[in-house]
MIDRENMI-50223 format. One line per field, with one value per residue (C-alpha): residue number from 1; residue in one letter; chain; y, x, z. Coordinates in steps of 0.5 Angstrom, whole numbers. Layout:
% residues N
nr (NUM  ...)
rest (A  ...)
kette (A  ...)
v (Y  ...)
u (X  ...)
w (Z  ...)
% end
This chain:
% residues 119
nr (1  2  3  4  5  6  7  8  9  10  11  12  13  14  15  16  17  18  19  20  21  22  23  24  25  26  27  28  29  30  31  32  33  34  35  36  37  38  39  40  41  42  43  44  45  46  47  48  49  50  51  52  53  54  55  56  57  58  59  60  61  62  63  64  65  66  67  68  69  70  71  72  73  74  75  76  77  78  79  80  81  82  83  84  85  86  87  88  89  90  91  92  93  94  95  96  97  98  99  100  101  102  103  104  105  106  107  108  109  110  111  112  113  114  115  116  117  118  119)
rest (X  X  X  X  X  X  X  X  X  X  X  X  X  X  X  X  X  X  X  X  X  X  X  X  X  X  X  X  X  X  X  X  X  X  X  X  X  X  X  X  X  X  X  X  X  X  X  X  X  X  X  X  X  X  X  X  X  X  X  X  X  X  X  X  X  X  X  X  X  X  X  X  X  X  X  X  X  X  X  X  X  X  X  X  X  X  X  X  X  X  X  X  X  X  X  X  X  X  X  X  X  X  X  X  X  X  X  X  X  X  X  X  X  X  X  X  X  X  X)
kette (A  A  A  A  A  A  A  A  A  A  A  A  A  A  A  A  A  A  A  A  A  A  A  A  A  A  A  A  A  A  A  A  A  A  A  A  A  A  A  A  A  A  A  A  A  A  A  A  A  A  A  A  A  A  A  A  A  A  A  A  A  A  A  A  A  A  A  A  A  A  A  A  A  A  A  A  A  A  A  A  A  A  A  A  A  A  A  A  A  A  A  A  A  A  A  A  A  A  A  A  A  A  A  A  A  A  A  A  A  A  A  A  A  A  A  A  A  A  A)
v (0  7  11  19  19  26  26  29  32  38  44  50  45  46  51  57  59  59  58  53  49  50  48  42  40  41  37  31  31  32  26  22  24  22  15  14  17  11  6  8  12  20  24  30  35  41  46  45  48  52  56  59  61  65  68  71  73  78  74  78  73  66  66  72  73  71  65  62  63  59  54  49  50  48  42  40  40  36  31  30  28  23  16  15  19  18  21  23  26  29  32  37  39  40  34  30  34  31  24  25  27  20  16  19  17  10  11  8  12  9  11  9  8  0  0  3  -3  -4  0)
u (0  3  5  5  13  16  23  27  34  38  36  40  44  52  51  52  46  51  45  49  50  42  41  45  41  34  37  39  32  29  33  30  23  24  26  20  16  19  18  10  10  8  14  13  18  16  20  15  9  13  18  12  9  15  16  9  9  15  21  27  32  32  31  28  21  17  21  21  14  12  18  18  10  8  13  10  3  5  9  3  -1  4  4  12  18  25  31  37  43  47  46  39  35  29  30  30  24  20  23  20  13  13  16  11  5  8  9  15  22  26  34  35  31  32  28  22  17  14  8)
w (0  -2  4  5  7  10  8  14  13  15  12  15  20  18  13  16  12  5  0  -4  2  3  -4  -3  3  -1  -7  -2  0  -6  -9  -3  -5  -12  -10  -6  -11  -16  -11  -11  -5  -4  -1  2  5  10  6  0  4  9  4  -1  6  9  2  2  9  8  11  9  11  14  22  22  26  20  18  25  26  20  18  24  25  18  18  25  22  15  19  23  17  14  15  16  16  12  16  12  12  18  24  25  31  26  23  30  32  26  28  35  32  29  35  39  35  34  26  23  22  16  16  9  3  3  10  6  5  -2  -4)
% end
């Protein structure tokens, strides 16, 4: 059965807010999302929901008050709607927050694409 799976990985962590490093983190999450899609699942990134809202709300830079009021709260709401989580990449407080939502709800957290069951 297809699952809606949140891909959780570093966004800003370890980047020093370098746009190229952030883009590389997003690319890694999107590559994982594509693999999930090809496996028959519906992949989701919290960034897909939060970033357009942040831009529309007038955020001037990552981490400003507008950004902070939307980024993680939206991701948490999205996570609560998903069936499972795929945790990728290195250290990230935000990604670990997403993982904790799934653990608390008793939902699966996969640490590699190989762990994800067939759709």
